[in-house]
C-alpha positions in Angstrom: 62.2 91.3 169.6 59.4 91.0 172.0 57.9 94.4 171.2 58.2 93.6 167.4 56.3 90.3 167.9 53.6 91.2 170.4 53.0 94.9 169.9 53.9 95.8 166.3 53.2 92.6 164.4 50.5 90.7 166.4 49.0 93.7 168.3 48.5 91.6 171.4 49.5 94.4 173.7 49.6 98.2 173.5 52.9 100.0 174.0 51.7 101.1 177.5 50.8 97.5 178.5 54.2 96.3 177.2 56.0 98.9 179.3 54.0 98.0 182.3 55.0 94.4 182.0 58.6 95.3 181.4 58.6 97.5 184.6 57.1 94.7 186.6 59.6 92.2 185.3 62.5 94.4 186.4 61.2 94.4 189.9 61.4 90.7 190.6 64.4 88.3 190.8 65.0 85.8 188.1 65.7 85.7 184.3 64.1 88.8 182.9 63.7 87.4 179.4 61.8 84.3 180.6 59.7 86.3 183.1 58.7 88.7 180.3 57.5 85.8 178.2 55.5 84.3 181.1 53.9 87.7 181.8 52.9 88.1 178.1 51.5 84.6 178.1 49.5 85.2 181.2 48.2 88.5 179.9 47.3 87.1 176.5 45.8 83.6 177.4 45.4 83.3 181.1 47.0 80.5 183.1 47.3 78.2 180.0 49.2 80.9 178.3 51.3 81.4 181.5 52.5 77.8 181.3 52.7 77.4 177.6 54.7 80.6 176.9 57.3 79.8 179.6 57.7 76.2 178.6 58.0 76.9 174.9 60.6 79.6 175.6 62.8 77.3 177.8 62.4 73.9 176.1 64.2 74.6 172.8 67.2 76.1 174.5 67.3 73.3 177.1 67.3 70.7 174.3 70.1 72.2 172.4 72.2 72.7 175.5 71.6 69.1 176.5 73.0 67.9 173.2 76.0 70.2 173.5 76.6 69.0 177.1 76.6 65.4 175.9 79.2 66.3 173.2 81.3 68.3 175.7 81.2 65.4 178.3 82.2 62.9 175.7 84.6 64.9 173.6 85.5 68.0 175.6 88.7 66.6 176.9 90.3 65.9 173.5 93.0 68.3 172.3 90.8 69.5 169.4 87.8 70.5 171.5 90.0 71.8 174.2 91.4 74.3 171.8 87.8 75.1 170.7 86.9 76.1 174.2 90.2 78.1 174.6 89.1 80.0 171.5 85.6 80.6 172.9 86.6 81.7 176.4 88.4 85.0 175.5 85.4 85.9 173.3 83.0 85.3 176.2 85.1 87.5 178.4 84.9 90.3 175.8 81.1 89.9 175.6 80.8 90.2 179.4 83.0 93.3 179.5 80.9 94.9 176.8 77.7 94.0 178.7 79.3 95.5 181.9 80.1 98.8 180.0 76.6 99.1 178.5 74.7 98.2 181.7 76.9 100.3 183.8 76.0 103.5 181.9 72.3 102.8 182.8 72.8 101.5 186.3 75.1 104.1 187.7 72.8 107.1 188.3 74.9 109.1 190.7 77.5 109.0 193.4 75.6 106.7 195.7 75.0 104.0 193.0 78.7 104.3 191.9 79.8 103.8 195.5 77.5 100.8 195.8 78.9 99.1 192.7 82.5 99.7 194.0 81.5 98.4 197.4 80.0 95.2 195.8 83.3 94.6 194.0 85.3 95.0 197.2 83.0 92.8 199.2 83.2 90.1 196.5 86.9 89.9 196.8 86.5 89.7 200.6 84.6 86.4 199.8 81.1 87.5 201.0 78.3 85.6 199.4 76.7 87.3 196.4 73.2 87.3 198.0 74.5 89.1 201.0 76.3 91.6 198.8 73.1 92.4 196.9 71.2 92.9 200.1 73.8 95.1 201.7 74.3 97.4 198.7 70.6 97.5 197.8 69.6 98.4 201.3 72.3 101.1 201.6 71.2 102.8 198.4 67.6 102.6 199.5 68.3 104.1 202.9 70.5 107.0 201.6 68.2 107.8 198.7 65.3 108.1 201.0 67.0 109.6 204.0 64.9 112.8 203.7 61.7 110.8 204.0 62.8 109.4 207.4 61.8 111.5 210.3 63.6 109.6 212.9 66.1 107.0 211.9 69.5 106.0 213.3 71.9 106.1 210.4 74.5 104.3 212.3 72.8 100.9 212.3 75.3 98.1 212.0 75.4 95.4 209.4 76.3 92.1 210.9 78.2 90.2 208.3 80.4 88.0 210.3 80.5 84.3 209.4 78.9 84.8 206.0 82.1 84.7 203.9 82.7 81.8 201.6 85.5 79.5 202.8 86.4 76.8 200.3 86.0 73.5 202.1 87.2 71.1 199.4 84.9 69.0 197.3 81.5 68.4 198.8 79.8 65.0 198.2 77.5 65.3 195.1 73.8 64.7 195.4 70.9 65.5 193.1 69.0 67.0 196.0 71.7 69.5 196.8 72.0 70.2 193.1 68.3 71.0 192.9 68.3 73.2 196.0 71.3 75.1 194.9 69.8 76.0 191.5 66.5 76.7 193.2 68.2 79.2 195.5 70.0 80.9 192.6 66.8 81.2 190.5 65.0 82.7 193.5 67.4 85.5 194.4 69.3 86.5 191.3 68.7 90.0 190.1 70.0 91.7 187.0 71.4 90.4 183.7 71.9 86.8 183.0 75.6 87.4 183.2 75.3 88.0 186.9 74.7 84.2 187.0 78.4 83.9 186.8 78.9 85.3 190.3 76.3 82.9 191.8 77.6 79.8 190.0 81.1 80.6 190.9 80.3 81.2 194.6 78.3 77.9 194.9 79.8 75.4 192.4 83.4 76.5 192.3 84.2 78.1 195.7 81.7 76.4 198.1 81.0 72.9 196.7 84.1 72.4 194.5 82.1 70.6 191.9 83.3 72.7 188.9 86.6 74.2 187.8 86.7 77.8 186.7 87.3 76.6 183.1 84.2 74.4 183.2 82.2 77.3 184.6 83.3 79.5 181.7 82.5 76.8 179.2 79.0 76.5 180.7 78.4 80.2 180.3 79.7 80.0 176.7 77.3 77.2 175.9 74.4 79.2 177.4 75.4 82.2 175.3 75.9 80.5 172.0 72.5 78.8 172.1 69.2 80.6 171.5 67.1 81.3 174.6 68.0 82.4 178.1 71.5 82.2 179.4 70.1 80.4 182.4 70.1 77.2 180.4 73.8 77.1 181.5 72.2 75.2 184.4 71.2 72.4 182.0 74.8 72.1 180.9 76.1 72.1 184.5 73.4 69.6 185.6 74.4 67.2 182.9 78.1 67.4 183.7 77.4 66.7 187.3 74.5 64.3 187.2 73.7 63.2 183.7 70.2 63.6 182.2 68.5 63.6 185.7 70.8 66.3 186.8 70.2 68.4 183.7 66.4 68.1 184.1 66.4 68.9 187.8 68.8 71.8 187.4 66.7 73.4 184.6 63.4 73.0 186.5 65.0 74.3 189.7 66.5 77.5 188.2 63.4 78.4 186.2 60.7 77.4 188.7 61.0 80.6 190.8 60.3 82.7 187.7 56.9 81.1 187.3 56.1 81.6 191.0 57.2 85.2 191.0 55.3 86.1 187.9 52.1 84.4 189.3 52.5 86.2 192.6 53.3 89.6 191.2 51.0 89.8 188.2 48.4 91.9 190.1 50.2 94.1 192.6 53.7 94.4 191.5 53.1 96.9 188.5 51.5 99.3 191.0 54.7 99.4 193.1 57.1 100.3 190.3 56.8 104.0 191.1 57.6 103.5 194.8 60.7 105.6 195.7 61.7 103.0 198.3 61.5 100.1 195.9 63.0 101.9 193.0 66.1 102.9 195.0 66.4 99.4 196.4 66.5 98.0 192.9 69.0 100.7 191.8 71.3 99.5 194.5 70.7 95.8 193.7 71.3 96.4 190.0 74.6 98.2 190.4 75.8 95.7 192.9 75.0 93.0 190.3 77.5 94.8 188.0 80.1 94.8 190.8 79.7 91.0 191.1 80.0 90.6 187.3 83.2 92.6 187.3 84.7 90.6 190.1 84.0 87.2 188.5 85.1 88.4 185.1 88.4 89.4 186.6 88.9 85.9 188.1 87.8 84.1 185.0 90.1 86.3 182.8 93.1 85.4 185.0 92.5 81.7 184.6 91.7 81.7 180.9 93.8 84.5 179.4 97.1 82.7 180.1 98.7 82.8 176.6 99.3 85.6 174.0 96.8 84.1 171.6 94.0 84.4 174.1 94.9 88.0 175.0 95.0 88.9 171.3 91.7 87.2 170.7 90.1 89.1 173.6 91.4 92.5 172.2 90.1 91.6 168.7 86.8 90.4 169.9 86.2 93.5 172.1 87.1 95.8 169.2 84.7 94.1 166.8 81.9 94.1 169.4 82.3 97.8 170.1 83.0 99.0 166.6 80.6 96.8 164.5 78.1 95.5 167.1 78.5 92.0 165.7 76.0 89.4 166.9 77.5 87.5 169.9 76.6 84.1 168.6 78.7 84.7 165.5 81.6 86.0 167.6 81.6 82.7 169.7 81.5 80.6 166.5 84.4 82.6 165.2 86.3 82.1 168.5 85.7 78.3 168.2 87.1 78.4 164.6 90.2 80.3 165.7 90.8 77.8 168.5 90.6 75.0 166.1 92.9 76.6 163.6 95.4 77.3 166.3 95.3 73.6 167.2 96.0 72.6 163.6 99.0 75.0 163.5 
């Protein structure tokens, strides 16, 4: 869609310029779709375009999610809406599995990256924090891919990971400040698809802080997926559930703020580094580790949401339709909501 708008229709960028921006975007943390828009705005209209493009991309989705969050908070516990979300959740699981399959074919480039993805999955179930998993797997791939370039290097260096696991400590006291800092951290370190957001949200808001249930987390991702714009607007939904309108605004600002900072900082020098063998291999490891995290969280969410025959059947049907007919995911989620409602009537 970006290429059709800015290269083909409006001719704001050449194909080569577009590819350069795309390569730069893939090298930095944060939501790639948002960062690409900010890059295009900066290239087209300077710092005014930088701010305008990013804000106009985020604001409509945030507004829609905020309305849906209000509806969910006020009506989400009724039997009817509960069945709606039960119809949506299996569809979301199917969408994530399809995304895992498609991204995995691109991210797994050989034995080393395949091993890194498997290692990320294992480390996730050992309760290591997603940030640490990304660093470990990315660094290992980088080191092994560039071993021939190292003249003298001790390949037996130890990775000190003690004390970094996530231990559920019960429900932590809620505060807007901690909410802001948590989303700021997530926006600053998250690599890969927006679906990787699942792993980070689960680690912080379900496992560490205890502010959300797994069902609420899956509902938040479903709302982020069903609305136009970046999946990161799930932060708006979560912020509203936890802290009302102030929480929604703070969460949205926090998770998207690093994207603006990274684009501003990297707009000059980052495109020149995309051909670096060290950086490229590090990102290969980070990307495939992200898929391992996605797989781990998807398994946990599936266990909690696919607890009846109707949900399992809906998952199978959704996955079949997505693979065979490539149906738009928004329509799939609407269909899941309708099925849930019909099941409630029956």
